[in-house]
C-alpha positions in Angstrom: 0.0 0.0 0.0 2.8 2.4 0.9 4.6 1.6 -2.4 1.4 2.3 -4.3 0.9 5.6 -2.5 4.5 6.5 -3.2 4.1 5.7 -6.9 0.8 7.7 -7.1 2.5 10.6 -5.3 5.3 10.5 -7.9 2.7 10.5 -10.6 1.0 13.5 -9.2 4.3 15.4 -8.9 5.0 14.6 -12.6 1.5 15.8 -13.4 2.1 19.1 -11.5 5.4 19.6 -13.4 3.5 19.0 -16.6 0.9 21.6 -15.6 3.7 24.1 -15.0 5.3 23.3 -18.3 1.9 23.8 -20.0 1.5 27.3 -18.5 5.0 28.3 -19.5 4.4 27.1 -23.0 1.1 28.9 -23.3 2.7 32.1 -22.1 5.5 31.9 -24.7 3.2 30.8 -27.5 0.7 33.7 -26.9 3.5 36.2 -26.5 5.2 34.9 -29.7 2.2 35.7 -31.9 0.7 38.6 -30.0 0.8 42.0 -31.6 3.2 44.3 -29.8 1.2 47.3 -30.8 -2.3 46.1 -29.9 -1.6 43.9 -26.9 -3.9 44.1 -23.9 -3.7 42.5 -20.5 -7.2 41.1 -20.3 -7.1 39.5 -23.8 -3.6 38.1 -23.1 -4.6 36.5 -19.8 -7.8 35.1 -21.4 -5.8 33.6 -24.4 -3.2 32.0 -22.1 -5.8 30.6 -19.7 -8.0 29.2 -22.6 -5.0 27.6 -24.3 -3.8 26.1 -21.0 -7.3 24.6 -20.4 -7.2 23.1 -23.8 -3.8 21.4 -23.3 -4.7 20.3 -19.7 -7.9 18.7 -21.0 -5.9 16.8 -23.6 -3.9 15.3 -20.8 -6.9 13.7 -19.2 -7.1 10.8 -21.8 -3.6 9.4 -21.0 -4.2 9.9 -17.3 -7.6 8.1 -17.5 -6.1 5.1 -19.3 -3.1 4.9 -16.9 -5.3 4.9 -13.8 -7.6 2.1 -14.9 -4.6 0.1 -16.1 -2.6 0.8 -12.9 -5.1 -0.9 -10.7 -4.4 -4.4 -12.2 -1.3 -6.6 -12.5 0.0 -7.9 -15.8 -1.3 -11.4 -14.9 -4.9 -10.0 -14.8 -5.4 -9.8 -11.0 -6.2 -6.6 -9.1 -3.5 -5.1 -7.0 -3.7 -5.6 -3.2 -4.8 -2.0 -2.6 -7.3 -1.8 -5.5 -10.4 -3.0 -3.8 -13.9 -2.0 -4.9 -14.0 1.2 -2.8 -10.6 2.4 -4.0 -11.4 1.6 -7.6 -14.7 3.5 -7.3 -12.9 6.5 -5.8 -10.4 6.6 -8.6 -13.1 6.4 -11.2 -15.0 9.2 -9.5 -11.9 11.4 -9.3 -11.3 11.0 -13.0 -15.0 11.7 -13.7 -15.0 14.9 -11.5 -11.8 16.0 -13.3 -13.6 15.6 -16.6 -16.6 17.6 -15.6 -14.6 20.3 -13.9 -12.5 20.9 -16.9 -15.4 20.6 -19.3 -17.4 23.1 -17.2 -14.5 25.5 -17.5 -14.5 25.0 -21.2 -18.2 25.8 -21.4 -17.5 28.9 -19.3 -14.8 30.0 -21.7 -16.6 29.2 -24.9 -20.0 30.7 -24.0 -19.1 33.5 -21.6 -15.6 34.6 -21.0 -14.0 34.5 -24.4 -17.1 36.1 -26.2 -17.3 38.8 -23.5 -13.6 39.7 -23.8 -13.9 39.7 -27.6 -16.9 42.0 -27.8 -15.5 44.2 -25.0 -12.3 44.7 -27.1 -14.2 45.3 -30.3 -16.3 47.9 -28.5 -13.2 49.5 -27.0 -11.7 49.9 -30.5 -14.8 51.7 -31.8 -15.4 53.9 -28.7 -12.7 54.8 -26.2 -15.2 56.5 -23.9 -17.3 55.1 -21.1 -16.1 51.7 -19.8 -19.5 51.0 -18.3 -21.0 51.4 -21.8 -18.5 49.0 -23.3 -19.2 46.4 -20.6 -23.0 46.7 -21.2 -22.6 46.3 -25.0 -20.2 43.3 -24.5 -22.7 41.6 -22.1 -25.6 42.2 -24.6 -23.8 40.3 -27.3 -22.6 37.6 -24.9 -26.2 37.0 -23.9 -26.7 35.3 -27.2 -24.0 32.8 -26.4 -25.4 32.2 -23.0 -28.8 31.5 -24.6 -27.3 28.9 -26.8 -25.6 27.3 -23.8 -28.9 27.2 -21.9 -30.7 25.6 -24.8 -28.1 22.9 -25.1 -28.2 22.2 -21.3 -32.0 22.0 -21.4 -32.0 19.6 -24.4 -29.3 17.5 -22.8 -31.2 17.2 -19.5 -34.3 15.7 -21.2 -33.0 14.0 -24.3 -33.8 10.3 -24.4 -30.8 8.1 -23.8 -32.2 4.8 -25.0 -29.7 3.1 -27.3 -31.4 1.0 -30.0 -30.1 -2.6 -29.9 -30.0 -5.1 -32.7 -31.2 -8.6 -31.8 -27.8 -10.1 -32.5 -25.9 -7.3 -30.7 -25.7 -8.7 -27.2 -22.6 -6.6 -26.4 -24.9 -3.6 -26.2 -27.0 -5.1 -23.5 -23.8 -5.7 -21.5 -22.7 -2.1 -21.5 -26.1 -0.4 -21.3 -26.1 -0.6 -17.5 -22.9 1.4 -17.5 -24.4 4.1 -19.6 -27.5 4.2 -17.4 -25.4 4.4 -14.3 -23.2 7.1 -15.8 -26.2 9.2 -16.9 -28.3 8.9 -13.8 -28.0 12.6 -13.1 -29.8 15.0 -15.4 -27.3 17.7 -14.6 -24.4 15.6 -15.7 -26.3 14.5 -18.8 -27.0 18.1 -19.7 -23.3 18.9 -19.4 -22.4 15.9 -21.4 -24.8 16.8 -24.2 -23.5 20.4 -24.3 -19.9 19.2 -24.5 -20.8 16.7 -27.2 -22.4 19.5 -29.2 -19.2 21.5 -29.0 -17.3 18.4 -30.0 -19.2 18.3 -33.3 -18.0 21.9 -33.9 -14.5 20.8 -32.9 -14.8 18.0 -35.4 -15.5 20.5 -38.2 -12.5 22.6 -37.0 -10.4 19.5 -37.0 -11.5 18.6 -40.5 -10.6 22.1 -41.7 -7.4 22.9 -39.8 -5.9 19.7 -38.3 -6.3 17.6 -41.5 -4.6 20.3 -43.5 -2.0 20.9 -40.8 -1.0 17.2 -40.8 0.0 17.5 -44.5 1.2 21.1 -44.7 3.5 21.1 -41.6 5.8 18.2 -42.6 6.0 19.1 -46.2 6.9 22.7 -45.3 9.6 21.4 -43.1 11.0 19.2 -45.9 10.8 21.8 -48.7 12.0 24.7 -46.6 11.8 28.3 -47.7 13.3 30.3 -50.5 16.6 32.2 -50.0 16.2 35.7 -48.7 19.0 36.9 -51.0 17.2 35.4 -54.1 13.8 36.8 -53.1 15.4 40.2 -52.5 16.9 40.2 -56.0 13.5 39.3 -57.6 11.8 41.9 -55.5 14.3 44.6 -56.7 13.5 43.6 -60.3 9.8 43.9 -59.6 10.3 47.4 -58.1 12.2 48.5 -61.1 9.5 47.1 -63.4 6.6 48.9 -61.5 8.5 52.2 -61.5 9.1 52.0 -65.2 5.4 51.3 -65.9 4.4 54.3 -63.7 6.9 56.5 -65.6 5.5 55.4 -69.0 1.9 56.2 -67.9 2.8 59.6 -66.4 4.8 60.5 -69.5 1.5 60.8 -71.3 0.6 64.0 -69.5 3.9 65.9 -70.0 2.2 68.3 -72.4 -0.3 69.3 -69.6 -3.1 66.9 -70.6 -4.7 65.1 -67.6 -4.6 61.3 -67.4 -7.6 59.3 -68.3 -9.7 57.7 -65.5 -8.3 54.3 -66.6 -4.7 55.5 -66.3 -5.4 57.1 -62.9 -6.8 53.8 -61.6 -3.7 52.0 -63.0 -1.4 54.4 -61.4 -3.1 54.0 -58.0 -2.8 50.2 -58.3 0.8 50.5 -59.2 1.5 52.8 -56.3 -0.1 50.3 -53.9 1.9 47.6 -55.5 5.1 49.6 -55.1 4.4 50.3 -51.4 4.0 46.5 -50.8 7.2 45.7 -52.7 9.2 48.3 -50.7 7.8 46.8 -47.5 8.9 43.4 -48.7 12.3 44.9 -49.4 12.7 46.1 -45.8 11.6 42.7 -44.4 13.9 40.8 -46.7 16.8 43.1 -45.8 16.0 42.6 -42.1 15.9 38.8 -42.5 19.3 38.7 -44.3 20.9 40.4 -41.3 19.0 38.5 -38.6 20.6 35.8 -36.4 17.3 33.8 -36.4 17.5 33.2 -40.2 21.1 32.0 -39.9 20.1 29.7 -37.0 17.2 28.3 -39.1 19.6 27.7 -42.0 22.0 25.8 -39.7 19.3 23.4 -38.5 18.0 22.8 -41.9 19.0 19.1 -41.9 17.2 18.6 -38.6 14.0 20.2 -40.1 14.1 17.7 -42.9 14.4 14.8 -40.5 11.4 16.1 -38.5 9.4 16.6 -41.6 10.0 13.1 -42.8 9.1 11.8 -39.3 5.9 13.9 -39.2 4.7 12.8 -42.6 5.3 9.1 -41.7 3.3 9.7 -38.5 0.5 11.4 -40.5 0.3 8.5 -42.9 0.2 6.1 -40.0 -2.7 8.0 -38.4 -4.6 8.1 -41.7 -4.2 4.4 -42.5 -5.2 3.5 -38.9 -8.2 5.8 -39.1 -9.3 4.4 -42.4 -9.0 0.8 -41.2 -10.9 1.6 -38.0 -13.7 3.3 -39.9 -13.8 0.4 -42.4 -14.1 -2.0 -39.4 -17.1 0.0 -38.1 -18.7 0.0 -41.5 -18.4 -3.8 -41.8 -18.9 -5.0 -38.2 -20.8 -2.3 -36.2 -24.5 -2.5 -35.5 -25.1 0.4 -37.9 -26.2 4.0 -37.9 -28.8 3.7 -35.1 -26.0 2.5 -32.7 -23.6 5.3 -33.7 -21.4 2.8 -35.6 -19.8 1.9 -32.2 -18.0 -1.3 -32.2 -16.7 -3.2 -29.1 -13.5 -4.9 -30.1 -11.4 -4.9 -33.2 -11.9 -7.1 -36.3 -9.6 -5.3 -38.7 -6.2 -4.6 -37.0 -4.7 -1.2 -37.8 -1.0 -0.3 -37.3 -1.7 1.7 -34.1 -3.6 -1.2 -32.5 -0.7 -3.5 -33.4 1.9 -1.2 -31.9 0.2 -0.4 -28.6 0.1 -4.0 -27.2 3.8 -4.3 -28.0 4.6 -1.1 -26.1 2.4 -2.1 -23.2 5.1 -4.6 -22.2 7.6 -1.8 -21.4 6.2 0.8 -19.0 5.5 3.6 -19.8 6.0 3.5 -23.6 2.3 3.1 -24.4 1.4 6.2 -22.4 4.2 8.2 -24.0 2.8 7.2 -27.4 -0.8 8.2 -26.5 0.5 11.5 -25.1 2.6 12.1 -28.2 -0.4 11.4 -30.5 -2.6 13.9 -28.5 0.1 16.6 -28.7 0.7 15.9 -32.4 -3.0 16.6 -33.1 -2.7 19.9 -31.2 0.4 21.1 -32.8 -0.7 20.2 -36.3 -4.0 22.1 -35.5 -1.9 25.1 -34.6 0.1 24.7 -37.8 -3.1 24.5 -39.9 -4.6 27.6 -38.3 -1.3 29.5 -38.8 -1.2 28.6 -42.5 -4.8 29.2 -43.3 -5.8 32.0 -40.9 -9.2 32.2 -39.4 -12.1 32.1 -41.9 -15.8 32.5 -41.8 -16.9 30.5 -44.9 -15.1 32.3 -47.8 -14.2 35.5 -45.8 -10.8 35.6 -44.0 -11.3 37.3 -40.7 -7.8 37.2 -39.2 -4.2 36.2 -39.9 -2.0 34.5 -37.4 1.5 36.0 -37.6 4.4 36.2 -35.3 4.4 39.4 -33.3 1.5 40.8 -35.4 -1.6 38.9 -34.4 -4.5 41.0 -33.1 -6.1 40.1 -29.7 -9.3 39.1 -31.3 -7.5 36.6 -33.5 -5.7 35.1 -30.5 -9.1 34.7 -28.8 -10.5 32.9 -31.9 -7.4 30.8 -32.1 -7.7 29.6 -28.5 -11.4 28.9 -28.9 -10.8 26.8 -32.0 -8.1 24.9 -30.1 -10.5 24.3 -27.2 -13.1 22.8 -29.6 -10.5 20.7 -31.4 -9.2 19.2 -28.1 -12.7 18.1 -27.3 -12.7 16.1 -30.5 -9.2 14.7 -30.0 -10.3 12.1 -27.5 -12.8 10.6 -30.0 -10.1 10.7 -32.7 -7.8 8.6 -30.5 -10.6 6.2 -29.7 -11.2 5.8 -33.5 -7.5 5.0 -33.9 -7.3 2.5 -31.0 -10.8 1.7 -29.7 -9.8 -1.3 -27.5 -6.9 0.5 -25.8 -8.9 3.6 -25.1 -11.7 1.5 -23.6 -9.6 -0.7 -21.3 -6.0 0.4 -21.5 -3.6 -2.4 -20.8 -6.0 -4.3 -18.4 -6.1 -8.1 -18.5 -8.5 -10.5 -16.8 -8.3 -14.2 -15.8 -10.0 -16.8 -17.9 -10.6 -20.4 -16.7 -9.0 -23.0 -18.9 -9.4 -26.8 -18.6 -6.7 -28.9 -20.2 -5.7 -32.5 -19.9 -2.3 -33.3 -18.5 -0.3 -36.3 -19.6 -0.2 -39.1 -17.1 -3.2 -37.8 -15.1 -6.8 -39.2 -15.4 -8.7 -35.9 -15.3 -8.6 -32.3 -16.5 -6.5 -29.6 -14.7 -8.2 -26.3 -14.2 -5.9 -23.3 -14.8 -6.3 -19.6 -15.3 -4.8 -17.7 -18.1 -4.7 -13.9 -18.6 -6.5 -12.3 -21.5 -6.7 -8.7 -22.7 -9.9 -7.0 -21.5 -12.7 -6.8 -24.1 -16.5 -6.7 -24.3 -16.7 -10.4 -23.3 -14.9 -9.8 -20.0 -17.0 -10.0 -16.7 -18.2 -6.6 -15.5 -16.3 -6.9 -12.2 -13.0 -7.9 -13.9 -12.4 -4.9 -16.3 -12.9 -1.2 -15.6 -14.1 0.9 -18.5 -12.4 4.3 -18.8 -14.5 7.3 -18.1 -13.4 8.7 -21.4 -15.2 5.9 -23.3 -18.5 6.3 -21.3 -18.4 10.1 -21.8 -17.7 9.8 -25.6 -20.5 7.4 -26.3 -23.3 8.7 -24.1 -25.3 9.8 -27.1 -25.3 7.4 -30.1 -26.3 10.0 -32.6 -23.2 12.1 -31.9 -21.1 9.0 -32.5 -22.8 8.6 -35.9 -21.8 12.1 -36.8 -18.2 11.5 -35.6 -18.1 8.4 -37.8 -18.9 10.4 -41.0 -16.6 13.2 -39.8 -13.7 10.7 -39.8 -14.3 10.0 -43.5 -14.3 13.7 -44.2 -11.1 14.1 -42.2 -9.3 11.4 -44.3 -10.5 13.1 -47.5 -9.4 16.6 -46.5 -6.0 15.2 -45.4 -5.4 13.6 -48.8 -6.5 16.7 -50.7 -4.2 18.8 -48.5 -1.4 16.4 -49.1 -1.8 16.7 -52.9 -2.0 20.5 -52.7 1.0 20.8 -50.4 3.1 18.5 -52.8 2.2 20.6 -55.8 2.9 24.0 -54.1 6.5 25.3 -54.3 8.7 26.5 -51.5 7.2 29.0 -49.1 8.5 32.6 -49.2 10.9 33.4 -46.4 8.5 36.1 -45.4 5.3 34.1 -45.9 2.4 36.0 -44.3 4.6 38.9 -43.1 3.7 41.2 -46.0 0.4 40.9 -47.8 -1.3 43.4 -50.1 -4.6 43.1 -48.3 -3.1 43.9 -44.8 -5.5 45.9 -42.8 -4.6 44.9 -39.3 -1.1 46.3 -39.0 0.7 49.3 -40.3 2.8 49.2 -43.4 6.0 50.0 -41.6 5.9 47.4 -38.8 8.6 44.8 -39.1 8.5 41.5 -37.3 10.5 41.6 -34.0 11.9 38.2 -34.8 13.9 39.5 -37.7 15.5 42.5 -36.1 
């Protein structure tokens, strides 16, 4: 018992260090992209807090899997200290952790982030009465609160009956778990609200994460163009624009005014010339910067990371495809949410995890790595694409030049993507997410040579849907994810869309050339920064 307590204490210490590391990372990340000219304390704190909540929430899945696995020995027996009461306490602790963090996410998405966003928008338009700004921000935030209230009310009274097929006896076995888990209307309402947000997170993951998984590694492999070469091309473009302007203006040397068409052309050329001169200043700054020299020095390392990331992305995509194909062939169908208990088609990730389970803690490191990979590829996708509303680009994400509103949008999108990450991991490794590395004992009768009768022995077997209810503990993650079968059906089709967008993004990223060394730093449609602002990272 003392050894177990010591190990758990060590685990909590490591978890605390991880929380500290998350806070430090969030601070540096927000400060890296935050506009130096438009930074504000309240938006900065909100962005750091929301991003930290997203990352901490993503850490719940490995912790949940570890705790249910830690209560059992490798031979399938429970550890001495893991009696029924202790097991129940650990399960409740994990469950309370989920609902605490998910309640915070609801608070951020429906109240705090919208309020700060609208408050800052109102402050930009009117620098007058603070009280008036607060009232206006609350008025707009009320709409988000109304949506949250509607979701909670629907969740509190939505029917939880899961249709069963006659030949689907596995459902009857786990239905009691769902009923016990959803006995409280309050918790059911919260679960429904979070599941609704997870659907939005699924759309964000299809848009940003799928593209980021293809764009990030290929950008690392291809690298960027040379600053000196770009500067030479830019100088030629400047000379060409200046010559065109001189030719047009030479038409009015005798005093005649320019035609309206020529005036429009001159205005367009002047705007183009301002952009090119801004590019010239940026390129000159990059040529002299230590950061560009450092990036050039670690170019081989970037290529190695790019190859590694593209291999991981392909591994994920193949695993997700096989898992979805397994559901299409062997699940109970649409009215059960395409949920399948067990694995009929083995995918690479499901083959790898059992091997890593034999060496603690390699399997947990892999799951944690997968979760963080999804988050960082999501960040890369948002940085590359910017924040869009249908076909309208709202904000750009650029180092040292991102507006506070864009950072708030970025953190909200990451919050929603993290909610969907747990289901993505379940899709990749359903058996492992459901039971972890748990085993249970199965009675086996075999005949021994030289003895008249059978000898009863017990052999260990990986936990699955056929295991006795008191022998295997289901993770709280699994019960939370599959509380509503219709959401699971939506996630199933979302996985197919995710695969399709990844493949399209991979083709597009392969066809595109090298990125400019000042990609996103200077654009003709810039409206959120001044023309003369240079990135602090190139000074």
